[in-house]
MARFIKE-789187 format. One record per residue (C-alpha): residue in three letters; y, z, x. Coordinates in pm, whole numbers, plus 50000, padded with zeros to 5 digits. Layout:
% MARFIKE-789187
ALAYZX;...
This chain:
% MARFIKE-789187
UNK511964837250847;UNK513194837050521;UNK513914867350325;UNK514264872649972;UNK514724906849772;UNK513394915249460;UNK513434947149216;UNK510274962249367;UNK507424952449578;UNK505144944149294;UNK508164919249187;UNK507564900449533;UNK504434901949510;UNK504354883449145;UNK506814854949283;UNK504754851149612;UNK501754844049405;UNK503544822149168;UNK505044799149474;UNK501754800149669;UNK499924784849360;UNK501964752749380;UNK499374746449727;UNK496664743149432;UNK495394713749264;UNK497184702848986;UNK496314722448635;UNK494524749048836;UNK494614783048680;UNK494534804249071;UNK492194824949129;UNK493364858649341;UNK491004874249609;UNK492264913349548;UNK490534939149761;UNK488454960949482;UNK489714992849589;UNK493724992149636;UNK496824997049431;UNK496394988549099;UNK500094970449119;UNK498094941149292;UNK496784936448934;UNK499924937648740;UNK501254912448973;UNK497764891848929;UNK498814890448532;UNK502474886548590;UNK501854850948733;UNK499024844648515;UNK496454840848726;UNK492954854548718;UNK492224881348972;UNK488414882249133;UNK487854910249391;UNK486194915449739;UNK484794941549878;UNK486004964650147;UNK485344974150524;UNK484055011350533;UNK485815019250905;UNK489044997650834;UNK489525000350448;UNK490534965850395;UNK489014932950387;UNK486884911250704;UNK487984878450826;UNK485004865850738;UNK485194872650358;UNK489014864450297;UNK487914831450483;UNK484884826250258;UNK487264834349965;UNK489574807650087;UNK487074780150092;UNK487364775849727;UNK490424758849646;UNK491674775149341;UNK491864811049508;UNK494574828049675;UNK494254854749897;UNK495584895649912;UNK495224908250219;UNK496264945350178;UNK497024972150537;UNK495264998350350;UNK497165032750420;UNK499495013950658;UNK496925007350899;UNK497524974451013;UNK494224957250985;UNK494634919550913;UNK492114909151169;UNK494194882151252;UNK496234855551188;UNK495564835150877;UNK497044796950825;UNK497434779450510;UNK499544785450217;UNK497494807550022;UNK497554837150208;UNK499474869050101;UNK499904895950309;UNK500774926450185;UNK502184955450456;UNK502044983250202;UNK502435017050342;UNK502195003250729;UNK505245008150974;UNK504314975851173;UNK506624954751021;UNK509404980051128;UNK508404973751502;UNK511144954351732;UNK508044924451791;UNK506704924051500;UNK505624889051333;UNK504294878951027;UNK500564870851027;UNK500184850050647;UNK502624829550517;UNK503934853650261;UNK504714893450377;UNK504914918050099;UNK507514945350180;UNK508134972149919;UNK510765004549951;UNK509615021049678;UNK508075057249674;UNK505455068249908;UNK506695039250184;UNK507515041750515;UNK510915024550442;UNK511335047450113;UNK514515036249930;UNK512115043949605;UNK513155009449450;UNK513214971949566;UNK510954948549808;UNK510864915150000;UNK509004882749982;UNK509064871950345;UNK507994834150425;UNK507244822450751;UNK509714792550887;UNK507184767650761;UNK506884773450413;UNK510804776350390;UNK512034749950148;UNK512924745749752;UNK509734766249705;UNK511954796749823;UNK514934792449723;UNK513864787849376;UNK514104815149128;UNK513094804648848;UNK510244821748821;UNK512924855148811;UNK515484867148572;UNK518124852248805;UNK520024874149025;UNK521014911848984;UNK523724932049174;UNK521134954749272;UNK521414990149305;UNK524395007649480;UNK524155030849793;UNK524875060749556;UNK521905055049356;UNK520195050449662;UNK520745081649819;UNK520505101549545;UNK516975091949480;UNK516325090749825;UNK517495128049870;UNK515545140149556;UNK512105117249634;UNK512615135849984;UNK512585171949832;UNK509265164949609;UNK507895155149931;UNK508085190850041;UNK504385205450026;UNK505505234649805;UNK507205215149580;UNK504905186649564;UNK501975209249485;UNK504085224749206;UNK504685190049047;UNK501205181649080;UNK499935208248856;UNK502095186548567;UNK499695157948442;UNK502345143548261;UNK504325135448611;UNK501275118148787;UNK502385129949107;UNK500365120049393;UNK498925091449159;UNK499295057749057;UNK498405040348732;UNK497735001648646;UNK501034995248397;UNK502484960848291;UNK505044944848516;UNK507714940848289;UNK511024925948500;UNK511104904648821;UNK514884904048925;UNK516084886549233;UNK518554907049443;UNK521494898549664;UNK521684890050007;UNK523734917250024;UNK521284943550000;UNK519764930650343;UNK522634948450518;UNK521184981150368;UNK517684974650421;UNK518664967350777;UNK520234998950865;UNK517675021350689;UNK514945003850920;UNK517585015051223;UNK517265049651092;UNK513255045851077;UNK513035035751358;UNK514025068151540;UNK512025087051453;UNK508545069451490;UNK507735083551807;UNK507945118851614;UNK505455105251345;UNK503335089451556;UNK502705125351715;UNK502395139151373;UNK499965117551298;UNK497865119051539;UNK498555158451500;UNK496695155551162;UNK494225133751306;UNK493175159751562;UNK493105187451322;UNK490945168051085;UNK488385163451352;UNK488265192651465;UNK487635209251109;UNK484275177751070;UNK485775158350896;UNK485285117450881;UNK488385093350916;UNK487515060850921;UNK487675046951312;UNK489355013651220;UNK492035035051076;UNK491925061651349;UNK492575037451612;UNK495375018151402;UNK497185053951406;UNK496945054351813;UNK499875027851803;UNK501465032451496;UNK502175062851247;UNK500385067450906;UNK502765076050662;UNK499315094750500;UNK495895102750666;UNK492735090950472;UNK489725109950482;UNK486485104850348;UNK484495140050181;UNK480475142150146;UNK480455134149818;UNK482535128649512;UNK482835172549397;UNK484165169849774;UNK487165147449708;UNK487855167749378;UNK487575202249515;UNK489925193649862;UNK492835175449594;UNK492725202849337;UNK492525233349584;UNK495045215749823;UNK497775201049596;UNK499975224349735;UNK499235212350074;UNK500395178349932;UNK497075162849956;UNK496455134249697;UNK493525110249577;UNK496195085349495;UNK494205061149237;UNK490895077149228;UNK488855045949040;UNK488425005549152;UNK490964984649054;UNK487794961248847;UNK487694995848673;UNK490644999248555;UNK490814964248458;UNK487524968748209;UNK484934965548384;UNK482104990248381;UNK481915013648659;UNK477895003048680;UNK478354967848775;UNK481404980048985;UNK479204999149203;UNK476204972249226;UNK478994944949298;UNK481264963449542;UNK479824994949675;UNK481875001549990;UNK485145003749726;UNK483115024649496;UNK482095051149768;UNK485785049249898;UNK487515053949502;UNK484845083249454;UNK485165103249822;UNK489155092649983;UNK492005120150018;UNK494975114950182;UNK496525138950374;UNK500525140950445;UNK502335136550766;UNK505495139150950;UNK505385170351018;UNK506195187950665;UNK503495216950687;UNK504115246250858;UNK501735264051117;UNK500965286550823;UNK500045259950641;UNK497945237050882;UNK495645267650917;UNK495525268050509;UNK494485231750533;UNK491745236550836;UNK490465263850657;UNK489845242150304;UNK489085208350514;UNK486115234550700;UNK484975242950342;UNK484165208350225;UNK482855194850566;UNK480585221650727;
């Protein structure tokens, strides 16, 4: 498998879209099928690649696209499909072949398993904030052997080779980010609207830089360290799932099943109402609770809320009712009890 490193996962996805577009009929402007609810950086990548975004609705249990939906989009010769492992739950239903499928691994721990195999021609990793391997910057484009060759080696769609960050810079950024994840610090920072802590907004992608292969040594060392903790993080994830269930909360069943074998970076739950989600995120900010995106990608792109609700009802419901809870054992026993009471207030 070919690995190429870039300054962000968004940049890696942008390059993947440009390269996948080469499989389209000559003179065709690519349409890119995106999940209607996901990180808005997906849309930034589509715009950078000069493509047109289109959207598909989600499965309410996996919070991701279904295989049948993805295949229907692929029946159109001008469409590329991006599948996202929502909230870290591996969810690509089956390997999907062809040169027009891109798998965004997002917050999934799956690619760090020893036996992991790609399930699509292109796979995207991000090493930014809120990712299992959080170096706070950087990303990777993984390309299966069947797709290697000139398309992989071509760097004309980037600003050329950049030196990449040094280890001291990464270590400093990672230490500061780890401190910000402490519930008390997170809660304080989340109360400062200008910082946008716990939120992701649509921003244009300004630069795409190719980093040297030497960056791989740093990534592999970080992966080795991450693997040592995955068992403990899985236990923490399952403990959080039990707390939610005991409090009457709803974790989508597909996500819960995925968490039986792999840890989640955050546990997504669906509140009964949008007001309940707002209350939970406001009163639980000091516990690390976050709503993240808060609305659908089509809305961020300017589509009217009413049209979005009609065309992508599941994504609309998820955007309104979803909040995420932290894992990794960062909550003290006292904080766990506070969370239990807060969840009970919303769900009972």
